[in-house]
C-alpha positions in Angstrom: 0.0 0.0 0.0 1.0 3.6 -0.4 0.4 6.2 2.3 0.1 9.8 1.2 0.4 12.6 3.9 -0.3 16.2 3.1 -0.4 19.4 5.0 -3.8 21.0 4.6 -2.6 24.0 6.4 0.4 24.7 4.1 0.2 28.2 2.6 -0.5 28.2 -1.1 1.8 30.3 -3.2 -0.1 33.3 -4.3 -0.5 33.8 -8.0 1.0 37.1 -9.1 -1.4 38.9 -11.4 -0.1 41.2 -14.1 -1.4 44.7 -13.5 -0.7 46.2 -17.0 -3.5 45.4 -19.5 -3.2 45.8 -23.3 -6.0 45.8 -25.9 -6.3 46.8 -29.5 -8.5 49.7 -30.4 -8.8 50.5 -34.1 -5.2 51.4 -35.2 -3.8 51.8 -31.7 -2.8 49.8 -28.7 -4.4 50.8 -25.4 -2.3 50.2 -22.3 -4.2 50.4 -19.0 -1.9 50.8 -16.0 -2.3 51.2 -12.2 -1.5 54.6 -10.7 2.2 54.2 -9.6 1.5 55.2 -6.0 -1.0 52.3 -5.8 1.1 49.7 -7.5 1.8 46.5 -5.5 4.7 45.1 -7.4 7.3 45.9 -10.0 6.3 45.1 -13.5 8.1 45.6 -16.8 6.4 45.0 -20.1 8.4 45.0 -23.4 6.2 46.1 -26.3 8.4 47.3 -29.2 11.9 46.9 -30.7 13.2 49.4 -33.2 16.4 48.3 -34.9 17.7 46.7 -31.7 16.4 49.4 -29.4 14.0 47.7 -26.9 11.1 49.7 -25.4 9.3 48.6 -22.2 6.7 50.1 -20.0 7.7 49.7 -16.3 5.8 50.3 -13.1 8.0 50.9 -10.0 6.0 50.8 -6.7 6.5 53.3 -3.9 9.7 53.0 -1.9 11.3 50.5 -4.2 14.0 50.5 -6.9 15.2 49.1 -10.2 18.6 48.6 -11.7 20.1 50.8 -14.4 23.3 50.5 -16.5 25.0 52.4 -19.3 22.6 50.8 -21.8 19.5 51.8 -20.0 17.6 55.1 -20.7 14.5 56.2 -18.9 11.6 58.6 -19.6 9.4 59.2 -16.6 5.6 59.3 -17.5 4.3 59.6 -14.0 5.7 59.8 -10.5 9.4 60.5 -9.6 12.7 58.6 -9.7 15.7 59.4 -7.6 19.4 58.4 -7.6 22.8 59.4 -6.1 25.8 60.2 -8.2 29.3 61.0 -6.8 30.8 61.5 -10.3 34.4 60.1 -10.3 34.3 59.6 -6.5 36.2 62.9 -5.7 33.2 64.6 -4.2 30.2 64.0 -2.0 27.3 62.2 -3.7 24.8 64.5 -5.4 21.1 63.6 -5.2 19.2 63.7 -8.5 15.5 63.3 -9.3 13.5 63.2 -12.5 9.8 63.7 -13.2 7.7 63.7 -16.4 8.4 67.3 -17.2 11.6 69.5 -17.6 11.9 73.1 -16.6 10.5 75.5 -19.3 12.9 75.9 -22.3 15.3 73.2 -21.0 16.2 69.7 -22.0 17.0 66.6 -19.9 19.0 63.5 -20.7 17.5 60.0 -20.7 20.6 58.3 -19.3 21.2 57.7 -15.6 24.6 57.9 -13.8 23.9 56.3 -10.4 26.4 55.0 -7.8 24.4 51.8 -7.0 23.6 51.5 -10.0 19.9 51.8 -9.3 17.0 54.3 -9.3 14.5 54.5 -6.5 11.1 55.8 -5.8 9.4 57.7 -3.0 5.7 57.9 -2.0 4.6 58.5 -5.6 6.2 55.4 -7.2 6.9 55.8 -11.0 5.6 54.8 -14.4 8.5 54.7 -16.9 9.3 54.1 -20.5 12.6 52.2 -20.5 14.8 52.2 -23.5 17.4 49.4 -23.6 20.2 49.1 -26.1 22.8 46.4 -26.7 25.7 48.8 -25.7 24.7 52.4 -25.6 22.6 54.7 -27.7 25.6 56.1 -29.6 26.2 52.6 -31.1 22.8 52.3 -32.7 23.1 51.8 -36.4 21.7 54.6 -38.5 19.1 53.7 -41.1 19.8 54.8 -44.7 16.5 53.4 -46.1 13.2 53.3 -44.1 12.4 50.1 -45.9 15.3 48.5 -44.0 14.1 49.6 -40.6 13.3 46.6 -38.4 10.2 47.0 -36.2 9.1 44.1 -33.9 6.1 43.7 -31.6 7.7 42.5 -28.4 4.5 41.9 -26.3 4.7 38.6 -24.4 2.8 35.4 -25.4 0.3 35.7 -22.5 -1.5 38.6 -24.3 -4.3 38.1 -26.8 -3.3 37.2 -30.3 -4.7 40.4 -31.8 -2.4 42.6 -29.7 0.7 40.4 -30.3 0.0 40.6 -34.0 -0.4 44.4 -34.0 1.9 45.7 -36.7 3.9 48.8 -35.9 4.6 50.7 -39.2 6.1 54.0 -40.2 4.2 55.9 -42.9 5.4 59.0 -44.7 3.8 62.0 -43.2 2.4 63.4 -46.5 -0.1 60.5 -46.3 -1.7 62.4 -43.4 -0.9 66.0 -44.3 -1.3 67.2 -47.8 0.3 70.6 -47.3 3.0 71.3 -50.0 5.9 71.5 -47.6 5.5 67.8 -46.7 5.1 66.4 -50.2 7.8 63.7 -50.9 9.6 64.8 -47.7 11.6 62.1 -45.9 9.5 62.5 -42.8 7.7 59.6 -41.2 5.1 59.0 -38.5 4.1 55.8 -36.6 1.0 55.7 -34.4 0.2 54.8 -31.8 0.0 53.9 -28.2 -2.5 55.3 -25.7 -1.9 54.9 -22.0 -4.9 55.2 -19.5 -5.1 54.7 -15.8 -7.0 51.5 -14.7 -9.0 52.9 -11.9 -11.1 55.5 -13.9 -9.9 55.3 -17.5 -8.3 58.7 -17.2 -5.9 59.3 -20.2 -2.3 59.8 -19.2 -0.8 60.2 -22.7 -0.8 59.3 -26.3 2.6 58.2 -27.8 3.6 58.2 -31.4 7.0 58.0 -33.2 8.6 60.2 -35.8 11.6 59.7 -38.1 13.2 62.2 -40.3 15.9 62.0 -43.0 19.2 63.6 -42.4 18.9 67.4 -42.9 15.1 67.3 -43.0 13.3 70.2 -41.4 10.0 69.1 -40.0 8.8 72.7 -39.7 7.2 74.6 -36.8 3.6 74.2 -35.7 1.6 76.4 -33.4 -0.6 75.0 -30.6 -2.3 78.3 -29.9 -5.7 77.2 -31.1 -5.4 73.6 -29.9 -3.6 73.7 -26.6 -2.2 70.5 -25.1 1.0 69.3 -23.4 3.5 67.8 -25.9 6.8 66.3 -24.9 9.5 65.3 -27.4 12.0 62.5 -26.7 14.9 62.2 -29.1 16.1 58.6 -29.3 18.6 58.7 -32.2 20.1 62.0 -33.2 21.4 61.3 -36.7 23.4 64.4 -37.3 24.1 65.2 -33.7 22.5 68.6 -34.2 18.9 67.6 -34.5 16.2 67.4 -31.9 
């Protein structure tokens, strides 16, 4: 005979639920995320790879941290990240912080120089876009022909098939805007990612991507009649003078 003994009082391992939800809506992907200050666990969701540059959406709960290195670049969407940097070790560590916005008429880098190397959060937690390269962003191969640009949907297999098969594509901008200054211009747009908060469907942001040929001037546009907050993030500066 075989005797089987079991402990009915043993604690069951809790199943960790993913907090980020993704659905397809028309020509966009809709990401629903918890508010960072209410997040219960760290979660990082890869969603797109552009020529070897990996993009992920990350939630860092309050009073926690995540690692960074020379190939990690971070854009804060909500909340605050903090880190310490003592430079070359010849001075006292300097405390740095980063939020979603810069000071008016200023720019801010995406890289992090941290002693740990880690970034940490306070009461607010943080929602981040994390850009990860094989080495560093200066080593990214420039694209001579947009037809050779490699775009990959990186969403994990546990998401529905329709979102995993969502095709990210750049289209020349004169497809959307018929004004003469854009006709046949090497200027491209890729829509689109919408990010809403889970608790009440409040929209946080809409994210789209742009690509311009070397020396292309995309022009100046005026938001005076349609006011909204717009933040530009430069991933690859082909000439070193663009932005």
